[in-house]
PDB file of N, CA, C and O in Angstrom:
ATOM      1  N   MET A   1    -238.248 222.582 -90.426  1.00  0.00           N
ATOM      2  CA  MET A   1    -237.570 221.315 -90.425  1.00  0.00           C
ATOM      3  C   MET A   1    -236.084 221.557 -90.189  1.00  0.00           C
ATOM      4  O   MET A   1    -235.457 222.349 -90.893  1.00  0.00           O
ATOM      5  N   GLU A   2    -235.532 220.879 -89.206  1.00  0.00           N
ATOM      6  CA  GLU A   2    -234.133 221.061 -88.872  1.00  0.00           C
ATOM      7  C   GLU A   2    -233.312 219.897 -89.407  1.00  0.00           C
ATOM      8  O   GLU A   2    -233.766 218.753 -89.377  1.00  0.00           O
ATOM      9  N   PRO A   3    -232.118 220.175 -89.892  1.00  0.00           N
ATOM     10  CA  PRO A   3    -231.274 219.070 -90.383  1.00  0.00           C
ATOM     11  C   PRO A   3    -230.785 218.198 -89.234  1.00  0.00           C
ATOM     12  O   PRO A   3    -230.545 218.673 -88.124  1.00  0.00           O
ATOM     13  N   ILE A   4    -230.648 216.947 -89.522  1.00  0.00           N
ATOM     14  CA  ILE A   4    -230.149 216.003 -88.516  1.00  0.00           C
ATOM     15  C   ILE A   4    -228.631 215.955 -88.650  1.00  0.00           C
ATOM     16  O   ILE A   4    -228.102 215.682 -89.728  1.00  0.00           O
ATOM     17  N   VAL A   5    -227.949 216.217 -87.566  1.00  0.00           N
ATOM     18  CA  VAL A   5    -226.485 216.191 -87.564  1.00  0.00           C
ATOM     19  C   VAL A   5    -226.016 215.313 -86.426  1.00  0.00           C
ATOM     20  O   VAL A   5    -226.765 215.041 -85.488  1.00  0.00           O
ATOM     21  N   THR A   6    -224.784 214.876 -86.511  1.00  0.00           N
ATOM     22  CA  THR A   6    -224.245 214.056 -85.434  1.00  0.00           C
ATOM     23  C   THR A   6    -223.923 214.930 -84.242  1.00  0.00           C
ATOM     24  O   THR A   6    -223.492 216.074 -84.391  1.00  0.00           O
ATOM     25  N   VAL A   7    -224.131 214.394 -83.079  1.00  0.00           N
ATOM     26  CA  VAL A   7    -223.879 215.121 -81.844  1.00  0.00           C
ATOM     27  C   VAL A   7    -222.388 215.090 -81.515  1.00  0.00           C
ATOM     28  O   VAL A   7    -221.829 216.064 -81.010  1.00  0.00           O
ATOM     29  N   GLN A   8    -221.759 213.961 -81.810  1.00  0.00           N
ATOM     30  CA  GLN A   8    -220.347 213.793 -81.470  1.00  0.00           C
ATOM     31  C   GLN A   8    -219.500 214.060 -82.706  1.00  0.00           C
ATOM     32  O   GLN A   8    -219.860 213.663 -83.815  1.00  0.00           O
ATOM     33  N   THR A   9    -218.382 214.728 -82.511  1.00  0.00           N
ATOM     34  CA  THR A   9    -217.480 214.982 -83.630  1.00  0.00           C
ATOM     35  C   THR A   9    -216.701 213.709 -83.951  1.00  0.00           C
ATOM     36  O   THR A   9    -216.521 212.835 -83.103  1.00  0.00           O
ATOM     37  N   ALA A  10    -216.257 213.635 -85.169  1.00  0.00           N
ATOM     38  CA  ALA A  10    -215.499 212.466 -85.608  1.00  0.00           C
ATOM     39  C   ALA A  10    -214.102 212.532 -85.028  1.00  0.00           C
ATOM     40  O   ALA A  10    -213.232 213.219 -85.563  1.00  0.00           O
ATOM     41  N   VAL A  11    -213.887 211.820 -83.940  1.00  0.00           N
ATOM     42  CA  VAL A  11    -212.592 211.840 -83.267  1.00  0.00           C
ATOM     43  C   VAL A  11    -211.703 210.725 -83.799  1.00  0.00           C
ATOM     44  O   VAL A  11    -210.496 210.908 -83.950  1.00  0.00           O
ATOM     45  N   THR A  12    -212.290 209.585 -84.081  1.00  0.00           N
ATOM     46  CA  THR A  12    -211.494 208.428 -84.475  1.00  0.00           C
ATOM     47  C   THR A  12    -211.063 208.466 -85.934  1.00  0.00           C
ATOM     48  O   THR A  12    -210.248 207.643 -86.352  1.00  0.00           O
ATOM     49  N   ALA A  13    -211.580 209.386 -86.705  1.00  0.00           N
ATOM     50  CA  ALA A  13    -211.239 209.414 -88.124  1.00  0.00           C
ATOM     51  C   ALA A  13    -209.767 209.699 -88.346  1.00  0.00           C
ATOM     52  O   ALA A  13    -209.197 209.278 -89.353  1.00  0.00           O
ATOM     53  N   PHE A  14    -209.156 210.399 -87.427  1.00  0.00           N
ATOM     54  CA  PHE A  14    -207.756 210.762 -87.612  1.00  0.00           C
ATOM     55  C   PHE A  14    -206.866 210.210 -86.498  1.00  0.00           C
ATOM     56  O   PHE A  14    -205.800 210.761 -86.223  1.00  0.00           O
ATOM     57  N   ALA A  15    -207.294 209.144 -85.870  1.00  0.00           N
ATOM     58  CA  ALA A  15    -206.504 208.554 -84.792  1.00  0.00           C
ATOM     59  C   ALA A  15    -205.254 207.895 -85.354  1.00  0.00           C
ATOM     60  O   ALA A  15    -205.270 207.347 -86.456  1.00  0.00           O
ATOM     61  N   ASP A  16    -204.173 207.953 -84.589  1.00  0.00           N
ATOM     62  CA  ASP A  16    -202.898 207.387 -85.038  1.00  0.00           C
ATOM     63  C   ASP A  16    -202.967 205.877 -85.218  1.00  0.00           C
ATOM     64  O   ASP A  16    -202.289 205.326 -86.086  1.00  0.00           O
ATOM     65  N   TRP A  17    -203.774 205.204 -84.411  1.00  0.00           N
ATOM     66  CA  TRP A  17    -203.798 203.751 -84.468  1.00  0.00           C
ATOM     67  C   TRP A  17    -204.520 203.227 -85.700  1.00  0.00           C
ATOM     68  O   TRP A  17    -204.507 202.019 -85.936  1.00  0.00           O
ATOM     69  N   LEU A  18    -205.146 204.081 -86.489  1.00  0.00           N
ATOM     70  CA  LEU A  18    -205.817 203.641 -87.706  1.00  0.00           C
ATOM     71  C   LEU A  18    -204.845 203.473 -88.868  1.00  0.00           C
ATOM     72  O   LEU A  18    -205.151 202.774 -89.834  1.00  0.00           O
ATOM     73  N   GLU A  19    -203.715 204.088 -88.786  1.00  0.00           N
ATOM     74  CA  GLU A  19    -202.717 204.000 -89.853  1.00  0.00           C
ATOM     75  C   GLU A  19    -201.941 202.689 -89.727  1.00  0.00           C
ATOM     76  O   GLU A  19    -201.687 202.226 -88.615  1.00  0.00           O
ATOM     77  N   PRO A  20    -201.560 202.088 -90.859  1.00  0.00           N
ATOM     78  CA  PRO A  20    -200.752 200.864 -90.769  1.00  0.00           C
ATOM     79  C   PRO A  20    -199.352 201.178 -90.250  1.00  0.00           C
ATOM     80  O   PRO A  20    -198.792 202.241 -90.517  1.00  0.00           O
ATOM     81  N   THR A  21    -198.815 200.237 -89.512  1.00  0.00           N
ATOM     82  CA  THR A  21    -197.464 200.410 -88.980  1.00  0.00           C
ATOM     83  C   THR A  21    -196.452 200.134 -90.080  1.00  0.00           C
ATOM     84  O   THR A  21    -196.800 199.637 -91.151  1.00  0.00           O
ATOM     85  N   ALA A  22    -195.211 200.458 -89.806  1.00  0.00           N
ATOM     86  CA  ALA A  22    -194.146 200.196 -90.776  1.00  0.00           C
ATOM     87  C   ALA A  22    -193.996 198.695 -91.032  1.00  0.00           C
ATOM     88  O   ALA A  22    -193.733 198.279 -92.161  1.00  0.00           O
ATOM     89  N   ALA A  23    -194.162 197.890 -89.993  1.00  0.00           N
ATOM     90  CA  ALA A  23    -194.069 196.436 -90.155  1.00  0.00           C
ATOM     91  C   ALA A  23    -195.189 195.907 -91.043  1.00  0.00           C
ATOM     92  O   ALA A  23    -194.965 195.026 -91.872  1.00  0.00           O
ATOM     93  N   GLU A  24    -196.397 196.447 -90.869  1.00  0.00           N
ATOM     94  CA  GLU A  24    -197.515 196.020 -91.707  1.00  0.00           C
ATOM     95  C   GLU A  24    -197.303 196.436 -93.160  1.00  0.00           C
ATOM     96  O   GLU A  24    -197.608 195.669 -94.074  1.00  0.00           O
ATOM     97  N   LEU A  25    -196.790 197.626 -93.378  1.00  0.00           N
ATOM     98  CA  LEU A  25    -196.505 198.067 -94.747  1.00  0.00           C
ATOM     99  C   LEU A  25    -195.418 197.220 -95.387  1.00  0.00           C
ATOM    100  O   LEU A  25    -195.487 196.920 -96.579  1.00  0.00           O
ATOM    101  N   ASP A  26    -194.411 196.830 -94.603  1.00  0.00           N
ATOM    102  CA  ASP A  26    -193.361 195.950 -95.123  1.00  0.00           C
ATOM    103  C   ASP A  26    -193.920 194.573 -95.476  1.00  0.00           C
ATOM    104  O   ASP A  26    -193.527 193.979 -96.481  1.00  0.00           O
ATOM    105  N   ALA A  27    -194.833 194.069 -94.651  1.00  0.00           N
ATOM    106  CA  ALA A  27    -195.447 192.770 -94.932  1.00  0.00           C
ATOM    107  C   ALA A  27    -196.280 192.828 -96.210  1.00  0.00           C
ATOM    108  O   ALA A  27    -196.255 191.896 -97.014  1.00  0.00           O
ATOM    109  N   ILE A  28    -197.015 193.918 -96.395  1.00  0.00           N
ATOM    110  CA  ILE A  28    -197.799 194.079 -97.623  1.00  0.00           C
ATOM    111  C   ILE A  28    -196.868 194.169 -98.823  1.00  0.00           C
ATOM    112  O   ILE A  28    -197.137 193.577 -99.868  1.00  0.00           O
ATOM    113  N   ASP A  29    -195.783 194.900 -98.675  1.00  0.00           N
ATOM    114  CA  ASP A  29    -194.818 195.036 -99.764  1.00  0.00           C
ATOM    115  C   ASP A  29    -194.190 193.689-100.118  1.00  0.00           C
ATOM    116  O   ASP A  29    -193.954 193.400-101.292  1.00  0.00           O
ATOM    117  N   THR A  30    -193.923 192.874 -99.112  1.00  0.00           N
ATOM    118  CA  THR A  30    -193.350 191.548 -99.354  1.00  0.00           C
ATOM    119  C   THR A  30    -194.348 190.642-100.070  1.00  0.00           C
ATOM    120  O   THR A  30    -193.958 189.846-100.924  1.00  0.00           O
ATOM    121  N   GLU A  31    -195.620 190.756 -99.732  1.00  0.00           N
ATOM    122  CA  GLU A  31    -196.654 189.907-100.319  1.00  0.00           C
ATOM    123  C   GLU A  31    -197.222 190.461-101.626  1.00  0.00           C
ATOM    124  O   GLU A  31    -198.078 189.821-102.237  1.00  0.00           O
ATOM    125  N   MET A  32    -196.771 191.623-102.063  1.00  0.00           N
ATOM    126  CA  MET A  32    -197.347 192.262-103.247  1.00  0.00           C
ATOM    127  C   MET A  32    -197.246 191.403-104.514  1.00  0.00           C
ATOM    128  O   MET A  32    -198.207 191.384-105.282  1.00  0.00           O
ATOM    129  N   PRO A  33    -196.139 190.688-104.780  1.00  0.00           N
ATOM    130  CA  PRO A  33    -196.128 189.830-105.978  1.00  0.00           C
ATOM    131  C   PRO A  33    -197.218 188.756-105.953  1.00  0.00           C
ATOM    132  O   PRO A  33    -197.792 188.434-106.993  1.00  0.00           O
ATOM    133  N   VAL A  34    -197.502 188.207-104.784  1.00  0.00           N
ATOM    134  CA  VAL A  34    -198.566 187.203-104.661  1.00  0.00           C
ATOM    135  C   VAL A  34    -199.925 187.849-104.898  1.00  0.00           C
ATOM    136  O   VAL A  34    -200.778 187.277-105.576  1.00  0.00           O
ATOM    137  N   ILE A  35    -200.123 189.023-104.348  1.00  0.00           N
ATOM    138  CA  ILE A  35    -201.388 189.734-104.517  1.00  0.00           C
ATOM    139  C   ILE A  35    -201.627 190.048-105.992  1.00  0.00           C
ATOM    140  O   ILE A  35    -202.725 189.831-106.504  1.00  0.00           O
ATOM    141  N   LEU A  36    -200.611 190.553-106.667  1.00  0.00           N
ATOM    142  CA  LEU A  36    -200.753 190.889-108.089  1.00  0.00           C
ATOM    143  C   LEU A  36    -200.982 189.650-108.946  1.00  0.00           C
ATOM    144  O   LEU A  36    -201.767 189.687-109.893  1.00  0.00           O
ATOM    145  N   ALA A  37    -200.300 188.555-108.619  1.00  0.00           N
ATOM    146  CA  ALA A  37    -200.498 187.313-109.368  1.00  0.00           C
ATOM    147  C   ALA A  37    -201.911 186.772-109.158  1.00  0.00           C
ATOM    148  O   ALA A  37    -202.526 186.261-110.093  1.00  0.00           O
ATOM    149  N   ASP A  38    -202.421 186.882-107.940  1.00  0.00           N
ATOM    150  CA  ASP A  38    -203.790 186.441-107.677  1.00  0.00           C
ATOM    151  C   ASP A  38    -204.808 187.317-108.405  1.00  0.00           C
ATOM    152  O   ASP A  38    -205.831 186.821-108.878  1.00  0.00           O
ATOM    153  N   ILE A  39    -204.534 188.594-108.492  1.00  0.00           N
ATOM    154  CA  ILE A  39    -205.421 189.492-109.243  1.00  0.00           C
ATOM    155  C   ILE A  39    -205.427 189.113-110.721  1.00  0.00           C
ATOM    156  O   ILE A  39    -206.480 189.104-111.358  1.00  0.00           O
ATOM    157  N   GLU A  40    -204.264 188.804-111.259  1.00  0.00           N
ATOM    158  CA  GLU A  40    -204.178 188.396-112.665  1.00  0.00           C
ATOM    159  C   GLU A  40    -204.952 187.092-112.902  1.00  0.00           C
ATOM    160  O   GLU A  40    -205.639 186.947-113.914  1.00  0.00           O
ATOM    161  N   LEU A  41    -204.836 186.154-111.967  1.00  0.00           N
ATOM    162  CA  LEU A  41    -205.575 184.892-112.077  1.00  0.00           C
ATOM    163  C   LEU A  41    -207.075 185.133-111.983  1.00  0.00           C
ATOM    164  O   LEU A  41    -207.851 184.532-112.727  1.00  0.00           O
ATOM    165  N   LEU A  42    -207.480 185.996-111.086  1.00  0.00           N
ATOM    166  CA  LEU A  42    -208.896 186.323-110.956  1.00  0.00           C
ATOM    167  C   LEU A  42    -209.422 186.999-112.215  1.00  0.00           C
ATOM    168  O   LEU A  42    -210.535 186.707-112.652  1.00  0.00           O
ATOM    169  N   ASP A  43    -208.641 187.896-112.801  1.00  0.00           N
ATOM    170  CA  ASP A  43    -209.037 188.541-114.055  1.00  0.00           C
ATOM    171  C   ASP A  43    -209.214 187.512-115.173  1.00  0.00           C
ATOM    172  O   ASP A  43    -210.141 187.610-115.977  1.00  0.00           O
ATOM    173  N   ALA A  44    -208.322 186.532-115.216  1.00  0.00           N
ATOM    174  CA  ALA A  44    -208.428 185.497-116.244  1.00  0.00           C
ATOM    175  C   ALA A  44    -209.689 184.663-116.044  1.00  0.00           C
ATOM    176  O   ALA A  44    -210.354 184.298-117.014  1.00  0.00           O
ATOM    177  N   HIS A  45    -210.018 184.362-114.793  1.00  0.00           N
ATOM    178  CA  HIS A  45    -211.242 183.612-114.517  1.00  0.00           C
ATOM    179  C   HIS A  45    -212.487 184.431-114.864  1.00  0.00           C
ATOM    180  O   HIS A  45    -213.440 183.908-115.441  1.00  0.00           O
ATOM    181  N   ILE A  46    -212.473 185.696-114.515  1.00  0.00           N
ATOM    182  CA  ILE A  46    -213.623 186.558-114.794  1.00  0.00           C
ATOM    183  C   ILE A  46    -213.859 186.678-116.298  1.00  0.00           C
ATOM    184  O   ILE A  46    -215.003 186.717-116.750  1.00  0.00           O
ATOM    185  N   ALA A  47    -212.777 186.736-117.067  1.00  0.00           N
ATOM    186  CA  ALA A  47    -212.915 186.872-118.512  1.00  0.00           C
ATOM    187  C   ALA A  47    -213.604 185.669-119.150  1.00  0.00           C
ATOM    188  O   ALA A  47    -214.185 185.785-120.229  1.00  0.00           O
ATOM    189  N   THR A  48    -213.543 184.526-118.492  1.00  0.00           N
ATOM    190  CA  THR A  48    -214.131 183.316-119.070  1.00  0.00           C
ATOM    191  C   THR A  48    -215.466 182.921-118.425  1.00  0.00           C
ATOM    192  O   THR A  48    -215.978 181.835-118.694  1.00  0.00           O
ATOM    193  N   LEU A  49    -216.020 183.769-117.596  1.00  0.00           N
ATOM    194  CA  LEU A  49    -217.272 183.414-116.915  1.00  0.00           C
ATOM    195  C   LEU A  49    -218.462 183.292-117.852  1.00  0.00           C
ATOM    196  O   LEU A  49    -219.279 182.385-117.693  1.00  0.00           O
ATOM    197  N   ASP A  50    -218.572 184.171-118.806  1.00  0.00           N
ATOM    198  CA  ASP A  50    -219.771 184.206-119.632  1.00  0.00           C
ATOM    199  C   ASP A  50    -219.607 183.561-121.002  1.00  0.00           C
ATOM    200  O   ASP A  50    -220.458 183.731-121.875  1.00  0.00           O
ATOM    201  N   ARG A  51    -218.527 182.829-121.193  1.00  0.00           N
ATOM    202  CA  ARG A  51    -218.335 182.164-122.485  1.00  0.00           C
ATOM    203  C   ARG A  51    -217.498 180.898-122.294  1.00  0.00           C
ATOM    204  O   ARG A  51    -216.883 180.680-121.250  1.00  0.00           O
ATOM    205  N   VAL A  52    -217.500 180.089-123.326  1.00  0.00           N
ATOM    206  CA  VAL A  52    -216.652 178.899-123.309  1.00  0.00           C
ATOM    207  C   VAL A  52    -215.222 179.369-123.552  1.00  0.00           C
ATOM    208  O   VAL A  52    -214.967 180.096-124.512  1.00  0.00           O
ATOM    209  N   PRO A  53    -214.278 178.961-122.689  1.00  0.00           N
ATOM    210  CA  PRO A  53    -212.897 179.429-122.854  1.00  0.00           C
ATOM    211  C   PRO A  53    -212.302 178.972-124.182  1.00  0.00           C
ATOM    212  O   PRO A  53    -212.383 177.801-124.550  1.00  0.00           O
ATOM    213  N   SER A  54    -211.712 179.915-124.881  1.00  0.00           N
ATOM    214  CA  SER A  54    -211.011 179.585-126.118  1.00  0.00           C
ATOM    215  C   SER A  54    -209.622 179.062-125.765  1.00  0.00           C
ATOM    216  O   SER A  54    -209.254 178.992-124.593  1.00  0.00           O
ATOM    217  N   GLU A  55    -208.863 178.699-126.785  1.00  0.00           N
ATOM    218  CA  GLU A  55    -207.506 178.231-126.520  1.00  0.00           C
ATOM    219  C   GLU A  55    -206.650 179.343-125.923  1.00  0.00           C
ATOM    220  O   GLU A  55    -205.808 179.089-125.062  1.00  0.00           O
ATOM    221  N   LEU A  56    -206.862 180.560-126.375  1.00  0.00           N
ATOM    222  CA  LEU A  56    -206.131 181.698-125.825  1.00  0.00           C
ATOM    223  C   LEU A  56    -206.497 181.915-124.352  1.00  0.00           C
ATOM    224  O   LEU A  56    -205.628 182.199-123.528  1.00  0.00           O
ATOM    225  N   ASP A  57    -207.783 181.780-124.028  1.00  0.00           N
ATOM    226  CA  ASP A  57    -208.210 181.894-122.632  1.00  0.00           C
ATOM    227  C   ASP A  57    -207.583 180.799-121.777  1.00  0.00           C
ATOM    228  O   ASP A  57    -207.148 181.052-120.653  1.00  0.00           O
ATOM    229  N   THR A  58    -207.540 179.599-122.308  1.00  0.00           N
ATOM    230  CA  THR A  58    -206.955 178.478-121.576  1.00  0.00           C
ATOM    231  C   THR A  58    -205.482 178.733-121.292  1.00  0.00           C
ATOM    232  O   THR A  58    -205.001 178.461-120.192  1.00  0.00           O
ATOM    233  N   ARG A  59    -204.765 179.254-122.281  1.00  0.00           N
ATOM    234  CA  ARG A  59    -203.351 179.580-122.077  1.00  0.00           C
ATOM    235  C   ARG A  59    -203.183 180.691-121.050  1.00  0.00           C
ATOM    236  O   ARG A  59    -202.278 180.651-120.217  1.00  0.00           O
ATOM    237  N   ARG A  60    -204.074 181.690-121.122  1.00  0.00           N
ATOM    238  CA  ARG A  60    -203.995 182.795-120.164  1.00  0.00           C
ATOM    239  C   ARG A  60    -204.248 182.292-118.744  1.00  0.00           C
ATOM    240  O   ARG A  60    -203.552 182.695-117.812  1.00  0.00           O
ATOM    241  N   LEU A  61    -205.233 181.420-118.574  1.00  0.00           N
ATOM    242  CA  LEU A  61    -205.502 180.840-117.256  1.00  0.00           C
ATOM    243  C   LEU A  61    -204.322 180.019-116.751  1.00  0.00           C
ATOM    244  O   LEU A  61    -203.927 180.136-115.590  1.00  0.00           O
ATOM    245  N   ARG A  62    -203.765 179.194-117.619  1.00  0.00           N
ATOM    246  CA  ARG A  62    -202.634 178.356-117.229  1.00  0.00           C
ATOM    247  C   ARG A  62    -201.426 179.206-116.838  1.00  0.00           C
ATOM    248  O   ARG A  62    -200.752 178.924-115.848  1.00  0.00           O
ATOM    249  N   ARG A  63    -201.162 180.242-117.622  1.00  0.00           N
ATOM    250  CA  ARG A  63    -200.039 181.139-117.330  1.00  0.00           C
ATOM    251  C   ARG A  63    -200.257 181.878-116.010  1.00  0.00           C
ATOM    252  O   ARG A  63    -199.326 182.044-115.222  1.00  0.00           O
ATOM    253  N   ALA A  64    -201.497 182.319-115.774  1.00  0.00           N
ATOM    254  CA  ALA A  64    -201.809 183.032-114.535  1.00  0.00           C
ATOM    255  C   ALA A  64    -201.685 182.107-113.327  1.00  0.00           C
ATOM    256  O   ALA A  64    -201.197 182.523-112.277  1.00  0.00           O
ATOM    257  N   ARG A  65    -202.126 180.846-113.469  1.00  0.00           N
ATOM    258  CA  ARG A  65    -201.965 179.877-112.370  1.00  0.00           C
ATOM    259  C   ARG A  65    -200.492 179.647-112.057  1.00  0.00           C
ATOM    260  O   ARG A  65    -200.097 179.603-110.892  1.00  0.00           O
ATOM    261  N   ARG A  66    -199.687 179.501-113.098  1.00  0.00           N
ATOM    262  CA  ARG A  66    -198.251 179.282-112.890  1.00  0.00           C
ATOM    263  C   ARG A  66    -197.600 180.471-112.197  1.00  0.00           C
ATOM    264  O   ARG A  66    -196.774 180.295-111.302  1.00  0.00           O
ATOM    265  N   ARG A  67    -197.971 181.686-112.610  1.00  0.00           N
ATOM    266  CA  ARG A  67    -197.402 182.876-111.962  1.00  0.00           C
ATOM    267  C   ARG A  67    -197.829 182.960-110.502  1.00  0.00           C
ATOM    268  O   ARG A  67    -197.027 183.314-109.638  1.00  0.00           O
ATOM    269  N   ALA A  68    -199.081 182.638-110.226  1.00  0.00           N
ATOM    270  CA  ALA A  68    -199.561 182.686-108.846  1.00  0.00           C
ATOM    271  C   ALA A  68    -198.839 181.650-107.986  1.00  0.00           C
ATOM    272  O   ALA A  68    -198.443 181.941-106.858  1.00  0.00           O
ATOM    273  N   LEU A  69    -198.672 180.450-108.519  1.00  0.00           N
ATOM    274  CA  LEU A  69    -197.956 179.420-107.767  1.00  0.00           C
ATOM    275  C   LEU A  69    -196.492 179.783-107.572  1.00  0.00           C
ATOM    276  O   LEU A  69    -195.936 179.560-106.496  1.00  0.00           O
ATOM    277  N   ALA A  70    -195.864 180.339-108.600  1.00  0.00           N
ATOM    278  CA  ALA A  70    -194.468 180.744-108.482  1.00  0.00           C
ATOM    279  C   ALA A  70    -194.297 181.869-107.463  1.00  0.00           C
ATOM    280  O   ALA A  70    -193.326 181.885-106.707  1.00  0.00           O
ATOM    281  N   ALA A  71    -195.230 182.794-107.446  1.00  0.00           N
ATOM    282  CA  ALA A  71    -195.157 183.886-106.475  1.00  0.00           C
ATOM    283  C   ALA A  71    -195.342 183.364-105.056  1.00  0.00           C
ATOM    284  O   ALA A  71    -194.653 183.803-104.136  1.00  0.00           O
ATOM    285  N   ARG A  72    -196.276 182.422-104.877  1.00  0.00           N
ATOM    286  CA  ARG A  72    -196.480 181.837-103.549  1.00  0.00           C
ATOM    287  C   ARG A  72    -195.267 181.026-103.108  1.00  0.00           C
ATOM    288  O   ARG A  72    -194.893 181.055-101.936  1.00  0.00           O
ATOM    289  N   LEU A  73    -194.652 180.303-104.041  1.00  0.00           N
ATOM    290  CA  LEU A  73    -193.457 179.532-103.726  1.00  0.00           C
ATOM    291  C   LEU A  73    -192.309 180.449-103.315  1.00  0.00           C
ATOM    292  O   LEU A  73    -191.592 180.168-102.355  1.00  0.00           O
ATOM    293  N   GLU A  74    -192.144 181.533-104.040  1.00  0.00           N
ATOM    294  CA  GLU A  74    -191.083 182.479-103.705  1.00  0.00           C
ATOM    295  C   GLU A  74    -191.317 183.104-102.328  1.00  0.00           C
ATOM    296  O   GLU A  74    -190.373 183.278-101.557  1.00  0.00           O
ATOM    297  N   LEU A  75    -192.557 183.437-102.023  1.00  0.00           N
ATOM    298  CA  LEU A  75    -192.867 183.994-100.714  1.00  0.00           C
ATOM    299  C   LEU A  75    -192.627 182.962 -99.612  1.00  0.00           C
ATOM    300  O   LEU A  75    -192.109 183.299 -98.548  1.00  0.00           O
ATOM    301  N   ALA A  76    -192.997 181.723 -99.861  1.00  0.00           N
ATOM    302  CA  ALA A  76    -192.778 180.665 -98.872  1.00  0.00           C
ATOM    303  C   ALA A  76    -191.287 180.440 -98.644  1.00  0.00           C
ATOM    304  O   ALA A  76    -190.860 180.206 -97.514  1.00  0.00           O
ATOM    305  N   ASN A  77    -190.501 180.509 -99.706  1.00  0.00           N
ATOM    306  CA  ASN A  77    -189.063 180.339 -99.557  1.00  0.00           C
ATOM    307  C   ASN A  77    -188.429 181.501 -98.804  1.00  0.00           C
ATOM    308  O   ASN A  77    -187.439 181.313 -98.097  1.00  0.00           O
ATOM    309  N   LEU A  78    -188.987 182.698 -98.947  1.00  0.00           N
ATOM    310  CA  LEU A  78    -188.482 183.841 -98.193  1.00  0.00           C
ATOM    311  C   LEU A  78    -188.799 183.705 -96.711  1.00  0.00           C
ATOM    312  O   LEU A  78    -188.005 184.107 -95.861  1.00  0.00           O
ATOM    313  N   ALA A  79    -189.945 183.144 -96.409  1.00  0.00           N
ATOM    314  CA  ALA A  79    -190.407 183.053 -95.026  1.00  0.00           C
ATOM    315  C   ALA A  79    -189.735 181.915 -94.251  1.00  0.00           C
ATOM    316  O   ALA A  79    -189.601 181.998 -93.030  1.00  0.00           O
ATOM    317  N   SER A  80    -189.316 180.865 -94.939  1.00  0.00           N
ATOM    318  CA  SER A  80    -188.757 179.720 -94.241  1.00  0.00           C
ATOM    319  C   SER A  80    -187.283 179.971 -93.917  1.00  0.00           C
ATOM    320  O   SER A  80    -186.555 180.553 -94.722  1.00  0.00           O
ATOM    321  N   PRO A  81    -186.855 179.533 -92.748  1.00  0.00           N
ATOM    322  CA  PRO A  81    -185.444 179.712 -92.404  1.00  0.00           C
ATOM    323  C   PRO A  81    -184.569 178.773 -93.231  1.00  0.00           C
ATOM    324  O   PRO A  81    -184.969 177.653 -93.549  1.00  0.00           O
ATOM    325  N   VAL A  82    -183.402 179.231 -93.566  1.00  0.00           N
ATOM    326  CA  VAL A  82    -182.479 178.441 -94.363  1.00  0.00           C
ATOM    327  C   VAL A  82    -181.685 177.549 -93.420  1.00  0.00           C
ATOM    328  O   VAL A  82    -181.076 178.028 -92.463  1.00  0.00           O
ATOM    329  N   THR A  83    -181.697 176.246 -93.698  1.00  0.00           N
ATOM    330  CA  THR A  83    -180.903 175.308 -92.877  1.00  0.00           C
ATOM    331  C   THR A  83    -179.825 174.721 -93.759  1.00  0.00           C
ATOM    332  O   THR A  83    -180.030 174.445 -94.941  1.00  0.00           O
ATOM    333  N   ARG A  84    -178.677 174.541 -93.149  1.00  0.00           N
ATOM    334  CA  ARG A  84    -177.558 173.957 -93.897  1.00  0.00           C
ATOM    335  C   ARG A  84    -177.344 172.535 -93.424  1.00  0.00           C
ATOM    336  O   ARG A  84    -177.491 172.229 -92.240  1.00  0.00           O
ATOM    337  N   VAL A  85    -176.999 171.680 -94.353  1.00  0.00           N
ATOM    338  CA  VAL A  85    -176.753 170.269 -94.032  1.00  0.00           C
ATOM    339  C   VAL A  85    -175.451 170.155 -93.251  1.00  0.00           C
ATOM    340  O   VAL A  85    -174.438 170.733 -93.648  1.00  0.00           O
ATOM    341  N   GLY A  86    -175.467 169.423 -92.156  1.00  0.00           N
ATOM    342  CA  GLY A  86    -174.268 169.205 -91.364  1.00  0.00           C
ATOM    343  C   GLY A  86    -173.967 170.336 -90.392  1.00  0.00           C
ATOM    344  O   GLY A  86    -172.941 170.305 -89.714  1.00  0.00           O
ATOM    345  N   ALA A  87    -174.821 171.309 -90.314  1.00  0.00           N
ATOM    346  CA  ALA A  87    -174.527 172.427 -89.399  1.00  0.00           C
ATOM    347  C   ALA A  87    -175.252 172.251 -88.096  1.00  0.00           C
ATOM    348  O   ALA A  87    -175.129 173.089 -87.203  1.00  0.00           O
TER     349      ALA A  87
END
């Protein structure tokens, strides 16, 4: 019995185009507060899946929603161009 092996070597595993560009890494870095806030909100939701939310759970969910919204607002404000009145 002979082992089955691939005929072609893995050429694309180390291709340069598979790595993220500097611009993509900067975009991820800019969006990281939103990503972390969404993870925190998801964790709060997961914690309450199998039980009735207690008051502490409700506060944790509310706090996580506020952080997620604040992070999204901050990101939106960074992305929008600043306009001055009368200019």
